[in-house]
C-alpha positions in Angstrom: 45.6 42.0 -110.0 43.5 42.3 -113.2 44.4 40.5 -116.4 45.2 43.9 -117.9 47.5 44.9 -115.1 49.2 41.6 -115.2 49.9 41.8 -118.9 51.2 45.5 -118.4 53.6 44.2 -115.7 54.5 40.7 -116.9 54.3 40.7 -120.7 57.3 42.7 -121.9 59.6 42.7 -124.8 62.7 40.8 -123.8 65.9 42.9 -123.7 68.0 40.1 -125.2 66.0 38.3 -127.8 63.3 41.0 -128.4 60.5 38.5 -128.1 57.3 39.5 -126.4 56.9 37.0 -123.5 56.4 36.6 -119.9 59.1 38.4 -117.9 61.2 36.1 -115.8 63.6 38.7 -114.4 64.4 42.4 -114.5 68.2 42.8 -114.8 70.5 45.6 -115.5 69.9 45.4 -119.2 66.2 45.2 -119.0 63.3 42.5 -118.8 64.5 38.9 -119.4 62.2 36.1 -120.7 62.4 32.6 -119.3 64.2 31.3 -122.5 67.0 33.9 -122.2 67.1 33.5 -118.3 67.7 29.7 -118.6 70.3 30.3 -121.3 72.2 32.8 -119.1 72.2 30.2 -116.3 74.4 28.0 -118.6 77.1 30.6 -119.3 80.2 30.1 -117.2 83.7 31.3 -117.7 86.2 34.1 -116.5 84.5 37.5 -116.1 86.1 40.1 -118.3 85.5 42.9 -115.6 86.7 41.3 -112.4 88.7 38.2 -113.8 86.8 35.7 -111.6 85.9 32.2 -112.9 82.2 31.8 -112.2 78.5 32.1 -113.6 78.1 34.8 -116.1 74.5 35.8 -116.3 74.8 39.5 -116.9 75.9 41.7 -119.9 78.1 44.6 -120.1 77.8 47.8 -122.3 79.3 45.7 -125.2 77.0 42.7 -124.7 79.8 40.6 -123.3 78.8 38.1 -120.5 79.7 39.2 -117.1 79.1 38.0 -113.5 76.1 39.2 -111.4 78.2 41.6 -109.4 79.7 43.4 -112.3 76.3 43.4 -114.0 74.6 44.9 -110.9 72.1 41.9 -110.5 70.8 41.8 -107.1 69.5 38.3 -107.1 72.1 35.7 -106.1 72.2 32.2 -107.6 74.0 30.2 -104.9 72.4 26.8 -103.9 71.6 26.7 -100.3 72.8 23.2 -99.9 76.0 22.8 -101.9 76.8 26.5 -102.5 77.4 26.2 -106.2 76.3 29.0 -108.5 73.7 28.1 -111.2 70.1 27.8 -111.9 68.0 27.5 -108.7 64.8 25.4 -108.5 62.4 24.8 -105.7 63.7 25.4 -102.2 66.7 27.4 -103.8 68.5 24.2 -104.7 70.5 23.8 -107.8 69.6 21.3 -110.5 72.2 18.8 -109.2 70.9 18.7 -105.6 67.2 18.7 -107.0 68.2 15.7 -109.1 69.7 13.9 -106.2 66.6 14.4 -104.1 64.2 13.2 -106.8 66.3 10.1 -107.4 66.4 9.4 -103.7 62.6 9.7 -103.5 61.9 7.4 -106.6 64.5 4.7 -105.7 63.6 4.5 -102.0 63.4 0.9 -101.1 61.1 1.6 -98.1 63.8 2.2 -95.6 64.1 5.9 -96.4 67.1 5.5 -98.5 68.1 4.4 -102.1 68.1 0.7 -102.8 71.8 -0.4 -102.6 71.5 -2.1 -106.0 70.6 1.3 -107.6 73.5 3.4 -106.2 75.7 3.0 -109.4 72.7 4.2 -111.5 72.3 7.3 -109.2 76.1 8.0 -109.6 76.0 7.8 -113.4 72.9 10.1 -113.7 74.4 12.6 -111.3 77.7 12.7 -113.3 75.9 13.4 -116.6 75.9 17.0 -117.9 72.7 19.0 -118.1 70.7 17.6 -115.1 67.8 19.5 -116.1 67.2 17.0 -119.0 67.3 14.1 -116.4 64.7 16.0 -114.3 62.4 16.3 -117.3 62.8 12.6 -118.0 61.9 11.7 -114.3 58.6 13.6 -114.7 57.5 10.9 -117.1 54.8 8.9 -115.3 56.0 5.6 -116.9 59.6 6.4 -115.7 58.3 7.0 -112.1 56.3 3.8 -112.2 59.3 1.7 -113.4 61.7 3.1 -111.0 59.5 2.7 -108.0 58.7 -0.7 -109.1 62.2 -1.8 -109.5 63.3 -0.2 -106.1 60.5 -1.9 -104.3 60.9 -5.3 -106.0 57.5 -5.3 -107.6 59.3 -5.4 -111.0 62.2 -7.9 -111.0 65.5 -6.3 -111.6 66.4 -8.5 -114.7 66.2 -8.3 -118.4 63.3 -10.7 -118.3 61.5 -8.6 -115.8 61.8 -5.4 -117.9 61.0 -7.3 -121.1 57.4 -7.6 -119.7 57.0 -3.9 -119.2 55.7 -1.1 -121.6 56.0 1.3 -123.2 59.0 -0.2 -124.9 60.8 3.0 -125.9 60.9 4.1 -122.2 61.9 0.6 -121.1 64.7 0.5 -123.7 66.1 3.8 -122.5 66.0 2.8 -118.9 67.6 -0.7 -119.7 70.5 1.2 -121.4 71.1 3.3 -118.3 70.9 0.2 -116.1 73.4 -1.6 -118.2 75.6 1.6 -118.6 75.9 1.8 -114.8 76.5 -2.0 -114.4 73.2 -2.5 -112.4 72.2 -5.1 -115.2 74.6 -7.3 -117.1 75.4 -5.9 -120.5 73.4 -7.6 -123.4 73.5 -6.5 -127.0 70.9 -3.6 -127.3 70.0 -4.5 -131.0 69.5 -8.1 -129.9 67.0 -7.1 -127.2 65.2 -4.8 -129.6 64.9 -7.6 -132.2 63.4 -10.0 -129.6 60.8 -7.4 -128.7 60.0 -6.9 -132.4 59.9 -10.6 -133.0 57.3 -11.1 -130.2 55.0 -8.3 -131.6 55.5 -9.6 -135.2 54.5 -13.1 -134.4 51.5 -12.1 -132.5 50.1 -10.6 -135.8 50.2 -14.0 -137.5 46.9 -15.6 -137.5 47.7 -19.2 -138.7 49.1 -21.1 -135.7 51.1 -23.4 -138.0 52.8 -20.5 -139.7 53.4 -18.8 -136.3 55.1 -21.8 -134.9 57.3 -22.5 -137.8 58.5 -18.8 -137.9 59.2 -19.0 -134.2 61.4 -22.1 -134.7 63.2 -20.4 -137.5 63.9 -17.3 -135.4 64.8 -19.2 -132.3 67.1 -21.9 -133.7 68.5 -20.1 -136.7 68.4 -16.4 -136.4 68.9 -15.9 -132.6 71.8 -18.4 -132.8 73.3 -16.4 -135.6 72.8 -13.0 -133.9 74.2 -14.2 -130.5 77.3 -15.6 -132.1 77.9 -12.2 -133.9 77.1 -10.3 -130.7 79.8 -12.2 -128.8 82.4 -10.9 -131.3 81.1 -7.3 -131.2 78.1 -5.1 -130.9 75.3 -5.8 -133.5 74.6 -3.0 -135.9 71.1 -1.8 -136.8 71.5 -3.1 -140.4 72.2 -6.6 -139.3 69.0 -6.8 -137.2 67.0 -5.0 -140.0 67.9 -7.6 -142.4 67.0 -10.2 -139.9 63.6 -8.6 -139.6 63.2 -8.6 -143.4 63.9 -12.4 -143.4 61.0 -13.0 -141.0 58.7 -10.7 -142.8 59.4 -12.2 -146.2 59.2 -15.8 -144.7 55.8 -15.0 -143.5 54.8 -13.5 -146.8 56.0 -16.7 -148.5 53.9 -18.9 -146.2 50.9 -16.9 -146.9 51.5 -16.8 -150.6 52.1 -20.6 -150.7 48.7 -21.1 -148.6 46.8 -19.1 -151.3 48.1 -21.6 -153.8 46.7 -24.4 -151.8 49.9 -25.8 -150.4 51.9 -26.1 -147.2 55.6 -25.8 -146.8 56.2 -29.6 -147.1 54.3 -29.7 -150.4 56.3 -26.9 -152.0 57.5 -27.4 -155.7 60.1 -26.0 -157.8 57.5 -24.1 -159.8 56.4 -22.4 -156.6 60.0 -21.3 -155.9 60.4 -20.0 -159.4 57.1 -18.2 -159.4 57.8 -16.6 -156.0 61.1 -15.1 -157.0 59.9 -14.1 -160.5 57.4 -11.7 -159.2 60.1 -9.6 -157.5 63.6 -11.0 -157.0 65.1 -8.1 -155.1 62.1 -7.9 -152.6 61.9 -11.7 -152.2 65.6 -12.2 -151.7 65.5 -12.1 -147.8 63.1 -15.2 -147.8 65.9 -17.5 -149.0 67.5 -17.7 -145.6 64.1 -19.3 -144.4 63.9 -21.4 -147.5 67.4 -22.9 -147.0 66.7 -23.6 -143.3 63.5 -25.4 -144.3 65.4 -27.5 -146.8 68.2 -28.2 -144.5 65.8 -29.4 -141.7 63.8 -31.5 -143.9 60.7 -29.3 -143.7 60.4 -28.9 -147.5 61.8 -30.8 -150.5 65.4 -30.1 -151.7 64.7 -27.4 -154.4 66.9 -25.0 -156.2 67.0 -21.3 -155.3 67.9 -18.5 -157.8 71.5 -17.4 -157.4 72.3 -14.2 -155.7 72.8 -11.0 -157.7 75.9 -8.9 -156.9 74.9 -5.3 -156.6 77.4 -2.9 -158.0 79.0 -0.2 -155.8 77.8 3.4 -156.5 79.7 5.3 -159.1 83.0 6.5 -157.4 84.1 10.1 -157.2 86.8 11.2 -159.6 90.2 11.0 -157.6 90.7 14.8 -158.1 87.3 15.5 -156.6 87.9 13.1 -153.6 91.2 14.7 -153.0 89.7 18.2 -153.2 87.0 17.3 -150.6 89.6 15.7 -148.3 91.7 18.9 -148.5 88.9 21.0 -147.6 87.8 18.7 -144.7 91.3 18.8 -143.3 91.6 22.6 -143.6 88.2 24.1 -143.0 88.0 24.9 -139.3 84.4 26.1 -139.7 83.2 22.5 -140.0 82.5 20.4 -136.8 85.4 18.2 -135.8 83.2 15.1 -135.6 82.2 15.3 -139.2 85.7 16.1 -140.3 87.2 13.1 -138.5 84.5 10.8 -139.9 85.0 12.3 -143.3 88.8 11.6 -143.2 88.2 8.0 -142.3 85.9 7.6 -145.4 87.9 9.6 -147.9 91.3 8.3 -146.8 90.8 4.8 -145.4 87.7 3.8 -147.4 85.6 3.0 -144.2 81.9 2.4 -144.3 79.9 4.6 -141.9 78.5 1.6 -140.1 82.0 0.6 -139.1 83.3 4.1 -138.2 80.5 4.4 -135.5 81.8 1.2 -134.0 85.3 2.5 -133.5 86.4 3.0 -129.8 88.9 5.3 -128.2 91.1 2.2 -127.7 91.3 1.9 -131.5 93.3 5.2 -131.6 96.8 5.4 -130.4 99.0 8.5 -130.2 102.5 8.2 -128.8 103.3 11.9 -130.1 105.7 10.3 -132.7 103.0 8.7 -134.7 99.3 8.0 -134.4 97.4 4.9 -135.6 93.9 3.7 -136.0 93.0 0.1 -135.8 90.8 -0.7 -138.7 92.2 -4.2 -139.3 95.5 -5.8 -138.7 98.1 -4.0 -138.5 96.8 -0.7 -137.4 97.0 2.0 -140.1 99.2 5.1 -139.4 97.6 8.5 -139.3 99.4 11.1 -141.5 100.1 14.4 -139.6 97.2 16.4 -140.9 94.8 13.7 -139.9 96.7 13.0 -136.6 96.2 16.7 -135.6 92.6 16.5 -136.4 92.1 13.4 -134.4 93.9 14.8 -131.5 91.7 18.0 -131.5 88.7 15.8 -131.7 89.7 13.5 -128.8 90.2 16.6 -126.6 86.7 18.0 -127.6 84.6 14.8 -127.6 84.1 15.1 -123.8 81.4 17.7 -124.5 79.5 15.2 -126.8 76.2 13.7 -125.4 76.9 10.9 -122.9 80.6 11.1 -123.4 81.1 11.5 -119.6 79.6 8.1 -118.9 80.8 4.7 -119.5 79.7 5.0 -123.2 82.8 7.3 -123.6 84.4 4.1 -124.9 83.0 4.9 -128.3 84.9 7.3 -130.5 81.5 8.6 -131.8 79.2 8.3 -128.7 75.5 8.4 -129.4 72.6 10.0 -127.6 71.5 6.7 -126.0 73.5 5.5 -122.9 76.2 3.0 -123.8 75.5 3.2 -127.5 77.4 4.6 -130.5 76.1 7.2 -132.8 73.4 6.2 -135.2 75.2 5.6 -138.7 72.3 7.4 -140.4 72.8 10.4 -138.3 76.6 10.4 -139.1 75.8 10.0 -142.8 73.5 13.1 -142.6 76.5 15.0 -140.9 78.8 14.0 -143.8 76.4 15.0 -146.5 75.8 18.5 -144.9 79.5 19.1 -145.3 79.5 17.9 -148.9 81.0 14.4 -148.4 79.1 11.6 -150.3 79.8 8.6 -147.9 79.3 5.6 -150.3 80.9 7.3 -153.4 83.9 8.6 -151.4 84.5 5.3 -149.9 84.3 3.5 -153.3 86.6 6.0 -154.7 89.1 5.6 -152.0 89.3 1.8 -151.9 89.7 1.5 -155.6 92.5 3.8 -155.5 94.2 2.1 -152.6 94.1 -1.4 -154.2 96.0 0.1 -157.2 98.7 1.6 -155.0 99.5 -1.4 -152.8 98.9 -5.3 -152.9 95.2 -5.9 -152.5 95.8 -8.5 -149.7 97.6 -6.0 -147.6 94.9 -3.4 -148.1 92.1 -5.9 -147.4 93.7 -6.9 -144.1 94.7 -3.5 -142.9 91.4 -1.8 -143.6 89.2 -4.8 -142.5 87.9 -5.9 -145.9 87.1 -9.4 -146.8 89.4 -11.1 -149.3 86.4 -11.7 -151.8 85.5 -8.0 -151.6 89.1 -7.0 -152.3 89.4 -9.4 -155.2 86.3 -7.9 -156.8 87.5 -4.3 -156.2 90.8 -5.1 -157.8 89.1 -6.4 -160.9 86.8 -3.5 -161.0 89.8 -1.1 -160.6 91.6 -2.8 -163.4 94.4 -4.4 -161.2 95.2 -8.0 -160.4 96.5 -10.1 -157.5 99.7 -11.0 -159.4 101.7 -8.1 -158.0 101.6 -9.6 -154.6 104.7 -11.7 -153.8 103.9 -15.5 -153.3 104.8 -17.3 -150.1 104.0 -17.2 -146.4 103.7 -13.7 -145.1 102.6 -14.5 -141.5 106.2 -14.7 -140.3 
């Protein structure tokens, strides 16, 4: 067939999207391009013509999805192995069966079967929605190399073994899957990412003395602090980002001090003052390193500038906050995920970084009253918010990775076993007209004026010092709180 003949036969205007592209099929409604073909293979439901629950690739005269029989499509879409109806790949196997064969081949331990240690991983991958995305991931040469190495034992099945492998993004995703399937013991993801970053950061420091000092600071101060926090709950990205800033600014201070002809043990008060005078906000993260040096006797006991308390962003007017909250609760055109998060911000004054750490165990619903555990005791959910939460809990199974063990998160993320990125959730809130910081500030200031600040602080998970400052800024006092022991 000549190129001209091929183009006349295969390059057609798609009957569904109108785009001129290679024809993938010729159905009753005309030529179908590859994109529309793949999309049609995802449509399932009850056929309006024959009332059968099955794949609906065709279209009737009104454009409604119908099954292949009612649409007059000759080709069948039944897997030759499992008999399910869907998109068929090589050997007329469905995506699920193709994925199972691919995993069996990559995780073969040399005996012709999947290595026993990886059977939980195979189960998790096969249970996930959209197996085609898993097949695309398994085409990555680095993924193939890592899986084969782990299955055959050339790569140790441990965190230390994976820590030596590259590229780090591929390794991180694979490690998340292994932890999510309990093949590897669960270790805090942000802690592992920080360790990788620290190794790369220290390798860029030329002075061996500076490199050794920073390694000691990170190992004996920062890592100990991060591990303690990780034992209480998963670390947030902001926590490790601040720790990275501490190392970066500590290295900058050592280089700056060396340019003045001094080492850390010769540092003087004039050096500390000059360092912070240049840019107090930028140099603030280095104070953790300087305090550690003073405490461990590596530098003289000097005075560091006091911390500057940053003001909260200007809060929304209360009428504006309530108007936004009313729209969020009643506008069904908005996504349920964004509406639930907005209610937690505008009604309970929760920061986005804390919202993404909520789990489904933090939500209770006994049909009489619903609660959300933000502090102690749990906070009640008023009926409009409770209805919204119930609808979201029913729909969240369709969110990315919600079907795996990461379903513990109220807002599951795209990474296995991880919650949603707080930056992404902030973007969702801004798209529906909810300013997260200003809305939260407005809510907490109103709450501390309506109820005793200690009660609000404990119920919503705020620190007492923060609550004290908020009461003062809102024009209230702690004197309205009855004295005495309230623990009984």
